[in-house]
N, C-alpha and C positions, 0 to 999 in steps of 0.2 A: 430647242427651247428658245428660239429667237423671239417668239411672241411673249416670253416672260421677261423681256427687257423693255424699258421705256427710255429711249435715248433722250427725248426732250426733258424728262424729269432729271436724268443724270446730268445733262448739260446745265439745267437750272440749278441743281445743287452746287456744282463746282463754280458756276458763275456767281452764285450768291456768296460763296465763301471768299471769292476774290474781291467782293465789294463789302466784306464784313469788317468794318473798322473796329467794332467793339470786341470781336472775337467770340461772341456768344454763339453764333450759328456754327462756327468752326468747332467749338467745344461740344456742341450738341451732335454734330455730324460724326465726330470721332468717337463719341460715346455710343452711338447707335448703329453705325455702319462699319463694315469691313470692306477691304478692296474687292472681295469676292461678290459683293452686292452690285458691282459695276461691270460693264462690258468693255472689252477691247482697251482702247487708249484711255478711257476714263478710269479704268482700274489702275493703270500706271500713274495717272495724275493723282489719284486719291492716296496712293502709297506715299507720294511726296508730301501731300497735305498732312498725313499722319506724322511723318518724319519731322516736318517743320514744327508741328504742334508739340510733339514730345520734346523738342529742343527749345521750346518756349520762344520760337521765332514767329513773327507775324506772317500771315498768309496773304500775299497779294501777287499781282502779275509779275513783278520783278523777282521776289524771293522764290516763288514757285518755279519760274523758268530757270533760275540759277540752280536750284536743287535738281531739276530734271537734267540740266547740262552736266552737273557733277556725276549723275548716275549714267550719263551717256545714252539717254533715251528720248532726246528731243525730236528726233525724226520719227520715232514710233508713235508720238502723240500728235504729229502734224505741225510741229514748230510753234513759234511765237504767234503766228497769225491765228492758229486754231484757238489758243488760249484767249486771245483778244476777242475772237468771235463769241466765245463762251460768255464773256462779260456783257457783250451787246445783246445776247440772246435771252437774258434773264427778264421775264415780264416785270417782276418786282421782287427785290431781295426780302421784302417783308413777309413773303410767303415761303421762306426757306424751310420752315418746319414741315409744311405740307409736302414740299418736294422730297424732303428727306424721308417722310413717311411712305411715299409711293415707292421709292427705291428700296427701302427696307422690306416692305411687304412682298415685293417681287423677288427680292433676294432670298427671303425666307421660303417662299414657294419653291424656288429652284433647289435650295438646299434640302428641302423636304423630299422632293422628287428624287434627287441624287441619293439621298440617304436610304429611301425605300428600295431603290434599284439595287443598291449595294447589299441590303439585307435579303432581298429576293435571291440574288446570286449566291450569297452565303448559305441560304436555306437549301439551295439545290446541291451544295457541295458538302454540307456538314451532316454528321450523323446525330447531332444533338440539337434538335429544334428549340429546346428550352433556352439555350444560350442566345439564339437569334431573337427569341421573344424578349429576353432580358435586355438585349441591345436596343430593341425597338422601343421598349418602355423608357429606358434611360435617354435615348435620343429624343423621344417625344417630350420628355421633361425639359431637356435643354432647349429645344426649339420653342417650347411654350414660354420658357423664361425669357428668351430673346425677344419674343413678340410683345411681352409685357414689361420690358425693361425700362420704358420711359414713364415712370410714375410721376415725374415732375417734382418740383420743390414745393413744400407746403409751409405756410406760416405757422409759427409756434402756437399761436392762438387757436388755430384749427386743430393742431395735434392734441392740445390740452382740452379740447371741447369735451365736456362731460366729466372732467376730472373730479369735480366736487361730488358728483354722484358716486364715483368710485370710492372716494373717501368715506362717504356715508355707508356704503355697502361693507367696506372693510371694518368700520367701527362696529357694525351690527354682527359681524362674523367673529368678533373677539380676536382679531389678528390673523385668522386663517383665511388667507386671500386666495388660496388655490385648492386643489383637491386634497382633502384630509388624509394623513397617513395614520398608521396604527399607534403612533407615539405622541403623547401629550407634549413632552419636552421637545421632540423633533418638530412638531407643528409650531410650537412657540419659537423655535430657533429659525425655521425656514418659512413659516406661513403656509406649509403644505406644498404639494407638487404644483408648480406654477405652469399656466398655459404657455405653450410654445417652447418650454424648456426640455432639454435633453438631460436626463438624470442617470448617472452611472452608479450602480451599487456593486461594489467589489469586495471579495473576501476569499480566503483560502477554502478548499473543499471541507464540507461538513461543519462549517461555522454557523450556517443557518440562513444563507442568502435567499434560497428558494422559499423557505418558510416566511422570511421577512417580506418577500414580494407578495405572497398569498395573504399575509395579514394586511398589507396595504390594499390589496384587491378588495378584501372584505370591507375595510374602512371606507374606500371610495364608493363601492356599490351600495353600502348601507346608507350613504348620503345621496343616493339617486344618480350617481355618475356611472354610466355604462363602462365596464372594464373589459378590454380585449387582451387576452393573454396568448402570446405566441410562444409555445413551449417546444423548443427544438431538441431537448434532452429527455424529457419525461413524458410519458403518455398522459393524455388529459384525464383519464380515470384515476390515475395516481394522484394528480393534483386535486381532483374532486374529493378523494378520500382524505387528503390532508386538511382540506377545508371543512369536511364533516367533523374530523377530530377536533379542530379548532372551535367550531360553532357549538358542538354538543358536549365539549369537555370529555371526549372519548379517547382513551389510550390507544395509540396507533397500533400497538401489538394486538389488541382485541379486534381491530378492524382487519388487520392482516390475517388473523387466524379464524375470524368469524365467531370466536368464543365470547359472545355477549350474554350477560345475565338478562333475565326478563326486564329488570329495571333499566339496564343499558340499552335494550332494544327500544324501550320507550324514548330514551334520550336520542337514539339514532333516528327514530321516526320524526321527532320534533326537529332535529337538525336538518333532515332531508327537506322538510317543508320550508324551513328558513332559507336553506341554500337554493332551493328551486325558485324562490321569490327574488333572489338577487340578480341584477342585470350583469352577469358575468358570462362571457363567451370565450371559448378556448379553441385555438387552432394548434394541433400537435403534429403538423406536417414535418417530417424529417427533411433537413436540407433545404428548407424554404428559402427563396431568394429575397433579397431586399426589395426588389421590384414588386414581388407578390405581396410582401408585407405592406408596402405603400398602397397597392390597389385595394387590399382588404381593409386597411385602415380607413381609406376614403369611403368605402361602402358602409363601414360601421358608423362613421361620422354622419353620413346621409341618413342612416336609419335611426340613430339615437340622439344626434345633436351633440350633447356634452359627453365627451369620452375621455378615457384614461387608458393608455397603451403600455403594456409590459412585455418584455422579451427575455426569455431564459434560454440561451445566453448569447452574448455578442459574438464570441469566437466561432459559434456554430452557424452563423448566418452566411449564406452563399451570396457572393456578389453577382453571380450570373454572368460574369465576364472573366477574361483571362488577363492577369497582371504579371509583371516580371518579378514581383516580390510580395510576400505576405503583408509587409508593412503598407505597401501601396493599396492592397486590397482592403485592409482594415481602415485606412484613411478614407477610401471611397465609401465604405459602408457607414462610417461614423458621420461623414458629411451628409449622406443620404438620410440617416436617422434624424439628424437635426432638421433637415428640410421637411421630413414627415411631420415633425412637431409643429413647425411653422405653418405648413400648408393646411393642417387640420385643426389649428388653434387648440392644441391639447398637450398635456405633459406626456413624455415618452420616457419610461423607466426601463433601463436595460441592465441586466446582470452581466458581470464580467469576471473573468479569471484574473488572478494575481500570479506574477512570476514567483519562482521558488527563491528569489533573492531575499525575500523577507525572512526566510528561515535561517539565513546566515548571520543575521544581526542579533545583538543581545536584546534590544527592544524590538519585539515582533510586531508592533503596531504598523500597519501599512502606510506607505507614502505614495505620492504620485508616481514616482519612478518604478514602483512595483507593478503598475498596470502593464499587462502584456501588450506589446506594440503601442506603448503609451503616448507617443508624441501627438498623433492626431486625435486620440480620444481625449486627452487632457485639454487640447485646444478647442474642440468642438463642444464638449460637455458644458452645460450651464451650472450643473451641480454634480459633485462627486462625493459619494458616501462610502466610507470603508466600515466594514463590520469587524470587530475584534472581540474575542473572548479570551480572557486571561487563563481560564481553566482549560483551554484547548492546549496550552503549552505548560502550564504550571499546576500540577495536581494539588499542591498545598495552598493554593491561593485562597484568600478570604472571599473573593468575588466569584462564588460558585453560581453558574447559570446566569451570569450577568453579561450582556452584550453591550459594548460601547459602539454607538453609531457616530463615527467620526466624519463630520461634514468638512471635508478638506478644501472644497472649492464651492463657492456660492456666488455666482455672477450676479444673480438677482435676489439673493437671500443672505442670511447670516452664515457664519461658520462657527464651529465649536463642536462640543461632544454632548450627546444625549445618551442616557443609559436606560436599558430596559431589561427585564427578566425574560429569559428564553426557556419556556417549558417544552423541551424537545419532544417528549412523548405525545404532547397534545398539539404540536406544530403551532405553538402560541407565543406571541410576544406580549408581555404584560407591563404596564407602567409600574414603576417601583412604588409609587404612592398609590395604593389600591383605590383610594378615594377618587382618583382621576381616571380610573378604568371604566 
């Protein structure tokens, strides 16, 4: 791969850094380049550039050579004479950014070739090609991020361009700045599901988190937002049945048994027509990988434009890779989910399990620490909602069929508690004030 190196550009980069009195070019080079982007002795020299920069020391002919001497590699780079020649070889230090770009582009090409060669060898040796496919997709994302890492600094005036239009849109939407949820009070509290946000919805089994997700699906789709549901636990037809119960006010038992009265058959037919008109798509592939979710989300974005992604549930997503611990795997998946939200400019709502620790406390309301493998989830999520039903634990409670939606974290929204009635047989969440429903 000797033709994938440009020695003149490498020399020009290092020479420009040696003439860089302000330190701006050095900061840019350290941010965008790695030693692997250089060949032979230039790689060794750039390692010293990084060490000096990280130590907040200036990079010039004297300091660089002193560091190389300390490392015992002066002969490997050609001595002080070679460094001096690098300074004299720079056409103009003002073009340092262009020299850096050339070296970075060739470095990325070499890394891509090496990466693909490694995956080809692994494909020949493994019995699971899906793991190799997952590695390729993950590697492609990393290489793509590296290529686009220099976005540059933007004046605050440019960042805020069009903000007055945003305010006008918000005022017309009565405070709902994102994709509407099924709850009036929840919308008031959070403004809806915000674009680029990762939202975690967690609860103990049978509290109603899947029904809550579907109610949010219906709310989003009813407002014209295409909703993609990745159901890793339940078949798509079962989810559709729950949506029919919700839309047609049909008792789930009737749908499970097929024992509908003539009147209810009419309700069923009407519900089918309404459901068919909603832009909701479902993927119920068991064991789907996070890379596959990313690819299908991108396709959905291309097809529909404004989208809302829901996943049931986090702990069933496959990373497509091998990790030394489950915590590392969940951390990888949660970071990937956040990236999906950002890349597709859409909210991503993910259901999650809670640990059994909540059962050991007197107050059963969930807390952050109850999230399974909670560290990375808590850090990556923009919003964390817990669902709590007092009648789940206390048969004598006055709050029958009432679900507390506890917004425990809201990086871009409010926090607090919103309450809704949960009509389990109809898979329906209803605002307590029926005038708001």
